[in-house]
C-alpha positions in Angstrom: 27.1 -56.2 3.0 23.8 -55.3 1.2 24.0 -54.6 -2.5 22.8 -51.0 -1.9 25.8 -50.4 0.4 28.2 -50.9 -2.5 27.1 -47.5 -3.9 27.8 -44.1 -2.5 24.9 -42.1 -1.1 23.3 -39.8 -3.7 24.6 -36.2 -3.7 21.9 -33.6 -3.3 21.5 -31.6 -6.6 20.5 -27.9 -6.6 17.1 -28.9 -7.7 16.7 -31.3 -4.9 17.9 -28.6 -2.5 15.3 -26.1 -3.8 12.6 -28.7 -3.5 13.6 -29.3 0.1 13.5 -25.6 0.8 10.1 -25.3 -0.7 8.8 -28.2 1.3 10.2 -26.8 4.5 8.7 -23.4 3.9 5.3 -24.7 2.8 5.2 -27.0 5.9 5.9 -24.0 8.1 3.2 -21.9 6.3 0.6 -24.7 6.7 1.1 -24.3 10.4 1.7 -20.6 10.7 -0.1 -18.7 7.9 -1.3 -15.3 8.9 -5.1 -14.8 8.9 -6.1 -11.9 6.6 -9.5 -10.9 5.3 -8.4 -11.3 1.7 -6.6 -14.5 2.1 -7.7 -18.1 1.6 -6.0 -20.3 4.2 -3.7 -23.2 3.0 -6.2 -25.7 4.4 -9.1 -24.2 2.5 -7.0 -24.0 -0.7 -6.2 -27.7 -0.2 -9.9 -28.4 -0.1 -10.4 -26.6 -3.4 -11.5 -23.1 -2.3 -10.0 -20.6 -4.7 -9.2 -17.0 -3.9 -11.4 -14.2 -5.3 -9.1 -12.4 -7.9 -11.0 -9.1 -7.1 -10.1 -9.3 -3.4 -6.5 -10.4 -4.1 -6.0 -7.5 -6.5 -7.7 -4.9 -4.2 -5.5 -6.0 -1.3 -2.3 -5.9 -3.3 -3.0 -2.4 -4.6 -3.8 -1.2 -1.0 -0.7 -2.9 0.4 1.7 -1.1 -1.9 4.0 0.9 0.5 1.4 0.4 3.3 1.3 -2.1 6.2 -1.2 -4.9 6.7 -2.4 -3.3 9.9 -3.2 0.0 8.1 -4.9 -1.8 5.1 -7.1 -4.2 6.9 -9.9 -1.7 8.0 -9.9 0.0 4.6 -10.1 -3.4 2.8 -13.1 -4.4 4.9 -14.9 -1.1 4.3 -14.3 -1.3 0.6 -15.5 -4.9 0.2 -18.6 -4.2 2.3 -19.5 -1.3 0.2 -18.3 -2.7 -3.2 -18.2 -6.5 -2.9 -17.3 -7.1 -6.5 -15.3 -5.4 -9.2 -18.5 -4.6 -11.0 -19.8 -2.7 -7.9 -16.5 -0.8 -7.7 -16.5 0.0 -11.4 -20.0 1.6 -11.0 -19.0 3.7 -8.0 -18.7 7.5 -8.1 -15.1 8.7 -8.2 -15.7 11.1 -5.2 -17.1 8.2 -3.1 -14.1 6.0 -3.7 -11.6 8.8 -3.1 -13.4 9.6 0.2 -13.2 6.0 1.3 -9.5 5.9 0.4 -8.7 9.1 2.4 -5.9 8.6 4.9 -4.4 5.6 3.1 -2.1 7.8 1.1 -0.5 7.4 -2.4 -3.8 8.6 -3.9 -2.8 7.7 -7.5 -3.5 4.2 -6.4 -7.2 5.0 -5.9 -7.5 6.7 -9.3 -5.8 3.7 -10.9 -8.0 1.4 -8.9 -11.1 2.9 -10.6 -9.6 2.8 -14.0 -8.6 -0.8 -13.7 -12.0 -1.8 -12.3 -13.8 -0.1 -15.2 -11.6 -1.8 -17.8 -12.3 -5.2 -16.2 -16.0 -4.5 -16.0 -16.5 -2.9 -19.4 -14.0 -4.8 -21.6 -13.5 -8.1 -19.8 -17.0 -8.8 -18.7 -16.0 -8.5 -15.0 -13.4 -11.2 -15.1 -9.8 -10.6 -14.3 -7.3 -12.2 -16.7 -5.4 -15.1 -15.2 -1.9 -14.6 -16.6 1.0 -12.2 -15.7 1.2 -10.7 -19.2 -2.6 -10.0 -19.5 -2.7 -8.5 -16.0 0.2 -6.3 -16.7 -1.8 -4.6 -19.5 -4.4 -3.3 -17.0 -4.2 0.3 -15.7 -2.2 0.7 -12.5 -0.9 -2.9 -12.4 2.9 -3.1 -12.5 5.2 -6.1 -12.5 4.9 -6.8 -8.7 1.1 -6.7 -8.6 0.7 -8.7 -11.8 2.9 -11.4 -10.4 1.2 -11.4 -7.0 -2.3 -11.6 -8.5 -1.3 -14.3 -11.1 0.4 -16.3 -8.3 -2.0 -16.0 -5.4 -5.3 -15.9 -7.3 -4.6 -18.2 -10.2 -1.7 -20.4 -8.9 0.7 -19.3 -11.7 4.4 -19.9 -11.0 5.3 -16.2 -11.1 8.1 -14.6 -9.0 6.7 -12.3 -6.4 9.2 -9.9 -5.0 8.2 -7.4 -2.3 10.3 -5.9 0.5 9.9 -9.0 2.7 11.0 -11.3 -0.1 14.0 -9.1 -0.9 15.1 -9.3 2.7 14.7 -13.1 2.9 16.7 -13.6 -0.4 19.5 -11.2 0.7 19.9 -13.1 3.9 19.5 -16.6 2.6 22.3 -16.0 0.1 24.3 -13.5 2.2 24.1 -10.8 -0.5 25.7 -7.5 0.5 25.2 -5.4 -2.6 22.8 -2.6 -1.8 19.3 -2.1 -2.9 17.8 -1.0 -5.2 20.5 -1.9 -7.7 20.7 -5.5 -6.5 16.9 -6.1 -7.0 17.4 -8.1 -10.3 19.8 -10.5 -8.5 17.3 -11.0 -5.6 14.5 -11.6 -8.1 16.6 -14.2 -9.9 17.2 -16.0 -6.6 13.5 -15.8 -5.7 12.6 -17.1 -9.1 14.8 -20.2 -8.8 12.9 -21.1 -5.6 9.4 -20.4 -6.9 7.8 -23.9 -7.3 5.4 -25.2 -9.9 3.4 -26.9 -7.1 1.4 -24.5 -4.8 3.0 -21.3 -6.1 0.2 -19.2 -4.6 0.8 -20.6 -1.2 4.6 -20.4 -1.6 4.3 -16.7 -2.6 2.3 -15.9 0.6 4.6 -18.1 2.7 7.8 -16.4 1.8 6.2 -13.0 2.4 4.9 -14.2 5.7 8.4 -15.5 6.6 9.8 -12.0 6.0 7.0 -10.3 7.9 7.0 -12.4 11.0 10.4 -14.1 11.4 13.0 -12.7 9.0 12.1 -9.2 10.2 14.1 -6.0 9.5 15.3 -5.9 13.1 16.0 -8.8 15.5 15.2 -11.6 13.1 14.0 -14.8 14.9 16.6 -17.1 13.3 16.2 -19.7 15.9 12.7 -20.7 14.8 13.1 -20.0 11.1 12.3 -23.0 8.8 15.3 -21.9 6.6 17.7 -21.6 9.6 20.1 -24.3 8.5 20.8 -23.2 4.9 20.7 -19.4 5.6 24.1 -18.1 4.7 23.7 -14.8 6.5 22.8 -16.6 9.7 26.0 -18.7 9.4 28.1 -15.6 8.7 26.4 -13.6 11.5 25.4 -10.9 9.0 21.6 -11.3 9.0 20.7 -8.2 11.0 22.6 -5.9 8.6 21.0 -7.2 5.5 19.7 -6.2 3.0 21.9 -3.2 2.6 20.5 -0.1 1.0 22.0 2.9 -0.9 21.7 5.9 1.3 18.8 8.2 0.4 19.2 11.9 -0.3 17.8 14.1 2.5 14.2 15.3 1.8 13.7 19.0 1.2 11.1 21.0 3.2 8.4 22.9 1.4 6.0 25.5 2.8 2.4 26.2 2.2 -0.8 27.9 3.4 -4.2 26.3 4.0 -7.3 28.5 4.2 -10.3 27.1 6.3 -13.4 29.1 5.4 -16.6 28.4 7.4 -20.0 29.9 6.8 -22.1 31.1 9.8 -24.3 28.0 9.5 -21.3 25.7 9.7 -20.8 24.9 6.0 -17.2 24.5 4.9 -15.5 25.7 1.7 -13.4 23.0 0.1 -11.8 22.4 -3.3 -11.2 19.2 -5.3 -7.6 19.0 -6.4 -6.7 18.2 -10.1 -6.7 14.5 -11.0 -3.0 14.7 -11.8 -0.5 15.6 -9.2 -0.2 15.1 -5.4 -3.5 14.2 -3.7 -5.1 14.2 -7.1 -8.9 14.0 -7.1 -9.1 14.5 -3.3 -11.1 17.2 -1.5 -9.0 19.6 0.5 -8.8 23.2 1.8 -8.1 26.0 -0.7 -4.5 27.0 -0.4 -1.2 28.0 -1.9 1.3 26.0 -3.9 3.8 24.0 -1.8 7.3 25.4 -2.4 10.0 27.5 -0.8 8.1 30.8 -1.0 4.4 30.1 -1.4 2.0 32.9 -2.7 0.1 34.1 0.4 -3.0 35.3 -1.5 -6.1 33.8 0.1 -9.1 32.5 -2.0 -11.1 35.7 -1.1 -10.6 38.9 0.9 -11.5 38.5 4.6 -10.2 38.9 8.1 -8.0 35.8 8.1 -7.0 34.6 11.5 -3.9 32.5 12.1 -4.8 29.4 14.1 -1.6 29.7 16.1 0.0 26.5 15.0 1.3 24.6 12.0 0.7 21.3 10.3 3.7 19.1 9.5 3.4 16.2 7.1 5.9 14.0 5.3 5.3 12.9 1.7 7.5 10.5 -0.2 9.8 13.1 -1.6 9.6 16.1 0.8 8.5 17.4 4.2 5.7 19.9 4.3 5.0 22.7 6.8 1.5 24.3 6.5 0.4 27.6 8.0 -3.3 27.4 8.6 -5.7 30.4 8.5 -9.4 30.8 9.2 -12.1 33.2 8.1 -15.9 33.4 7.9 -17.3 32.6 4.5 -19.7 35.3 3.2 -23.2 34.0 2.9 -23.4 35.0 -0.8 -20.0 33.7 -1.8 -19.8 32.5 -5.4 -17.9 29.2 -5.8 -14.9 29.2 -8.1 -14.3 26.2 -10.5 -13.3 23.2 -8.5 -14.7 24.5 -5.2 -17.4 22.8 -3.2 -19.5 23.9 -0.3 -20.3 21.1 2.2 -22.9 21.7 4.9 -22.0 20.9 8.5 -23.9 17.6 8.2 -22.4 16.5 4.8 -18.8 17.4 5.8 -16.8 14.4 7.2 -13.2 15.1 8.3 -12.4 11.5 7.7 -13.0 11.9 4.0 -10.0 14.3 3.8 -6.4 13.2 3.0 -4.3 13.1 6.2 -2.5 16.4 5.7 -5.9 18.2 5.2 -7.4 16.4 8.2 -4.4 17.6 10.3 -5.4 21.2 9.4 -9.0 20.5 10.4 -7.7 19.0 13.7 -5.7 22.1 14.4 -8.9 24.2 14.0 -10.9 21.7 16.1 -8.4 22.1 19.0 -8.2 25.9 18.8 -10.0 28.7 20.4 -11.8 29.4 17.2 -13.9 26.2 17.4 -17.3 27.1 18.8 -17.9 23.5 20.0 -20.6 21.0 19.1 -23.4 23.5 19.0 -21.5 26.1 17.0 
């Protein structure tokens, strides 16, 4: 008998188990990392290439409550037009809001500009590299501060998005519902966050949730954490994480008034900075409530377009009635209103609900066609 056989085999400690989980996940990520325009691949990071904090921050702000597929085109347009935080800080508000149109949650765009200008004017164009310093910037909350600190600067911060919440709930077979259980899931995620390669780890666990540990039909058979996953063992993975039922969304009503001058110019108004669609161009219209005031922006022969616009916001459903009239040639603009010529007007610069109203007109009998 060899001397070493006299001693029992070492028992795996929790720390050793966590290290093994990290190694398994990072090994999987090295082979399967998603390619994204804002991401530095694990191979390139290993060669010393560091992510651009501006691109990481911009992508994380865009990705809030928005899918990678929806964000990619916007990110590419933004970085072509404003390749650095200094370029973005110097941009006109209206131009940035127009480029953001259609991405939704427009307060993000306003905060984007505020943050870029603080970084440009007070920090000499350099993003801070710590969670606490990032958290002090406008529009950056705990998740974004952790993500930028981790991904851009390799800080061992706990990054917890919806994908990570799902992975943690399943890995530990946690049945308490979100959002109340979020602190518990963050604690589990924090225990697993390594000191070595934390930026790659943060992206790896998010990729795991996005591509394998998906909300429906998780691909447990090819998951690098298949063996230790408690929900897979219990057969409960598809039903996790559980969520507290949401209250039904109310429905609000409104009117939108499309006014077009004989030469094709459109009357629009810029919404107040605070509030829904703040800072965006849109059609003059009523408040959105149960009984909107039907008074139009000016007296005219307003025609109903014969349809309605339906749109869902975070907290309510909206049904818009859309009316059309010819704008008098001598019309005097009211505060907040703008007149855009047919060549300056771009429907894609409108937020989605306003563009739906334009599309209703474009498909109606009132559209004179390309020459009208």
